[in-house]
N, C-alpha and C positions, 0 to 999 in steps of 0.2 A: 504494499499499500504506499502511495506517495505520502511524504511527510507534509505538514503544513507549511514548512518553510519553502518547499518546492513549488507549492501552488499559490503561495502569497509572499513573493520576493521582497526582501528589505530594501528600503531607500537608504542611500547614503546620505550623511549629514550634510554634504555640500549641495544637496537638492535645495536646501533652504535659500541658496544664493538666488533662486528665481524670484522669491517673494522679496529678497532684500534689494535685488536691482530694480524690481518693479517699484517698490517703495522710494528708491532713490530718484527715478525719473519722475515720480509723482511729485517729489519734493521741488525738482527742477521746474516743473510746470506750474506749481504753486509760487515759486519765486518770480516766474515770468508773469503770472498774473498780477502779482503785487507791483513788480517793477517795470514790466513791459505792457501792461494792460492786456495780456493775453486772456483768452477765454477761461475763465476760473473752472468751467465745467470740466475741462480737459483734465486738470489736476485731480479734481474730485473723483472722477471716473477711475483714474489710475489708483488712487488711494483705495478705492473699493476693490478693484482688481487685486491690489497687493494684499489686502486683508483676506479676501477669498482664497487666494493662492497660499498665504501663510497658514490659515486654519485648515485648509484641505491637506497640506503637506504635514502638518502636525498630526492630524488624525490618521493619515496613511502611515506615517512612520510609527506612530503608537501601536497601531494594530499589526504592524508587521515587524516590530522590533524584537520579538521573542522575549518579552518580559523584561524585568529589571536586569537580569543577567546580560541579555542582548544590549540593552541601553549602556550598561557598565562597560562592556567590551567596545562598543563604538566610542564612547567618550575617552577610553584609554588607547584608542588606535592612533599610533604615531603620525599618520598621514591624514586621516579624516576627523580625528577627534576635535581639533581646533574649530571645525566648522559648526560645532554645536552652539558656539557663541552667537551665531546668526538668529537663533530662535528668539531670545530675549531682545536682540538688537532690533529686529523687525518690529517687535512689540514696542520698543521704545519710541521708534519713528511714528508708529501709528498713534501712540499715546500722545505724543507731542503735538501731532496735527489735530487730534480729537479734542485736546484741551481748548482749542479755539471755538468749538462747538458746544461740547459738554464739559465744563470745567472740572466737575467732580469726578467724572468717569476717566477723563484724561489725566487727572491728578493720581488717582488710584492705579491706573495703568503705569504711569511713570515711575511711581514709587515701587511697584511690584517688579517691573523689569529692571529697575536699579538694583534691587535686592537680588535678583536672579543673576544678573550680569556680574555683580561684585562677588557672589558666592562662587560661581563658576571660575572667574578670573582668579580668584584666591587659590582655588583647588588646582587650576592649571599651572599657576606659577610653582606651586608646592610640588607638582609632579615634575616640572622641569628641573627643580633643585635636587629631587631625590631619586629621579628615574632617568640617568643620562640616556641620550639616544644618539644614534648614528647620524652624521651631517646629511646624508642622503635623504632622511625623512623630513628635513626642514624645508618649508616653503613659505610664500607670502602670507598664506592663511594663518600663520603663527602671530600675526599681528592682531587678529581679530578678538581673541578673549581678553586682551589687556588694553591695546591701543584704541581700537575701533569701539569696544564696549565702553570704555571710560569716556571717550569723546562724545559718544552718542547719548550717554547718560547725562553728561554736562548739558548737552542741548536740550534734552527733554526736561531736565530739572529746571533750566532756566526759562523754558516756555511755560512753567507753571509757577514762576515767581521766586524759585529757590536759587538766586543768583550766587549766594556766597558758598553754598554747596556745590553749585555747579563749577565755580572756579576751582574748588578742590579736585573735583573729578577731571577737570581740564588739565591741571597740573600733572595729575597722576598719569593721564594719556600721554602727554609730552614725555614724561620720564620714561615710560615703558617703550614709547617710540625710538628714543635714543638707545635704550638698552637692547631691546629685541631687534630693532632695526639694524644696529651695528653687527649683531650676530649673524643676521640673515645676509647682509651684504658680504661678510667674510665667507660665509658657506657658499654663496654663488659665485664669488670671485675665485675661490680655491677649489671648487668641485666638491663632489661629482656633479656633473650637468644634470639639469632638470629633465626628466622624462617628457616627451611631448604632451601628455595628457595634463601634466602640471604646469606647462608653460604659461597659460593664461594667468596663473596665479602671481606672475610678475607684476601684473597690473595692481594688485593689492598694495604692493611697496610704495606706489605712488599716491596712495589715497589719504595718508595721514594729514598733509598740509591742508587739503581742501575739507576734509572732515573737521579738522581743528579750526579752520576759518569759519565754517558754518556755525560750529559751536560758539565761538567767540562772538561771532555776529549776533547770535541770539542772546548771549550773556549781556552784551553792551547796547543792545537795542539798535544795532547798525551804525554806531558811532565809530567813524574811522580813527585808527590809532596806528602806532608804530607796529603793534602786533600785527596788524593786517598787512602792513608793508612786508614784514618778515614772512608771513605765511603765503601771501601772494607770489613773492619771489621764489619761495621754496617749492610752491606748487608748480610753477612754470618749470623750474630746474628738474623736478622729479618727472614731469610729463614728456618734456623733449626727448629723452632717449627712446620713448616708444615710437618716435617717428622713425627711428632707424631699425625698429623691430617689426614694423608692419609686414615686411615680407616673410619673417619667421612665423608671425601669427597666421598669415594666409597659407603657408605651406603646412601648418599644424592641422591635422584632420579635425574637423569640427566635432565637438561633444558637448555635453551639458555643462561640463566645466568652464566653458567660455563665459558662463554668467558671472564668473569671478571678476571679469573685466567691468561689468555694467555699473556697479556701484561707484568705482573710481571715476568713470565717465560722468555719471550723473551728479555726484558730489561736486566734482571739478567745475561742471556746467553751472550748478546751482550757485557755487561761490563766485564763479566768474560773472554771472548775470548781475549778482549783488554789488560786486566791485565795478564793473563796467558802467553801471547806471547811477552810480552815486559818487564818482570821482570827477565830475565835471567835464567828461569827455563829449557831451552833447550827442549829436546825431551819430558820429563815429562810434561812440560807446554803445548806442543803441542797436546799430547795425551789428556791431561785433557781438553784442549779447545774444542777438537772435541767431547768429551764426553758431555760437557755442550750443544754444538750446537744440538747433537743428542737427547739429553734429551728434550730440549725445543721444537725441531721440532716434536718429538713424542707426546708430550703433545698437542700442537697446532693442529696437524693432527688428533689425536684422537678425539678431541672435535669437529673439523670440520666434520669428518666422522659421528660422533654421531648426530651432528645437522641436517645433511642431512637425516639421519634415522628418526629424529623426524618430519621433514617436510613431508617426504614420508608417515609416518604413521598417519599423521593428528593430531598429539598430540600438535601442537602449538595452543592454543586457540585463539579465536576471539571474540571481543567485539560485542555485539549486535545480535549475534546469537549463539544458543546452540552448545556445542561441541559434535560432533557425533562419536568421536573415542571411547567413552566409553558409556555404556548404564546405565542410571538411577542413577547416584550418587546424593545424596542430597547435596545442596550447603550449605556452612557455612561461616561465615566471618572469616578473619584472626583473630586468637586469640587475645584477648585484651592484653595479656602480651606481644605479639610480636609487634603490632602497636596499641597503644590505640585508641579507636574509636574516642575520642574527638580531636585527633591530625590529623586525615585525614578527609578533608572535604568529605561529603557524595558522590559527583560525582566521587570521586577517590577511593572509598572504594573497597578494593581488596578482592576477594572471592576465596575460595578454595573447590573443592569437597572433600569428605572424602576419606582419604587414598591415595591421589593423590599428588605426589610431584610436578606436573606442575600446576601452578595456572590459575584460570579463572577470567577474569577481569569482573567488572559490565559493564553495558551498555554504560557508559559514560567514562570508564577508558581506557588506552592503552590496546591494545590486546595482543602482544606478550611480556609480562612483564618480564619474566625470562627466 
């Protein structure tokens, strides 16, 4: 008899990147509505879509996780575990927006997600300090539980009037950005090389300046300061390298993991709109702001359409049952130089079919891994 896991495949934690990116572009259109007089309905529809995707993904994950042991294993996974931070992160973004419509509900959501993000971030740091891992398992997603979580919490708390506490979370996010960011840059510069499915996580490395900028903007009520000058300059410096990586991105086989790029693009566009429309650039600033909104929307929209295409083509693999979208590929383990075998517990070992950019998971690993 087939096991339940074979008929109800698990979702990988990075699947929450879909809701995260959708919430990000919703924030971009909300900023465009405020600063560029764009139709506010666009932003509101995107917020609703983000909320629906978030709740749906939580339910699907919970049903298929395999109980608390399965959740525990996923959280401890050296590659996928950090993406668990996206669950409260999306909730934090939704709560901050909801606070403008339903202040009490938004405040409850902001406090709840702040507590969840703080608890998971503390546990994650403790695991880093006590469970050394191979450099090959590190990627841009390691910024999510500490840097992104702290900065988004700062933004949501500021949105409900808790500016003092928000500044504390902002400082925490900057601290961990310096600490973990330095480790990640050293890891990427010295190797091993990222495997293709993880290549889109490079975009996460460029997110902190924009996320910090949006948080600071909310904390100060949009008052320009030296902090904004520093963050804008840093944002541009972190985004420019991706111009030279476009060909690499295009050569990388598309997979669900490309959603890792969407929030960086959306957050950068949101901060860009705010900066370009409030620094006295006039018509030039307005046109430039619309360009960044269009660029971010095009990127997120393209990834969304390609994702639907993956699902329709049956190319998203499932754990516990063979992938039927391709015939006869031999399975091979993730190359040792990408994720050393001893760094990944055997229940989580990730396998790839030959010449296929979309990975297949082992029988006990999350299914839709990238």
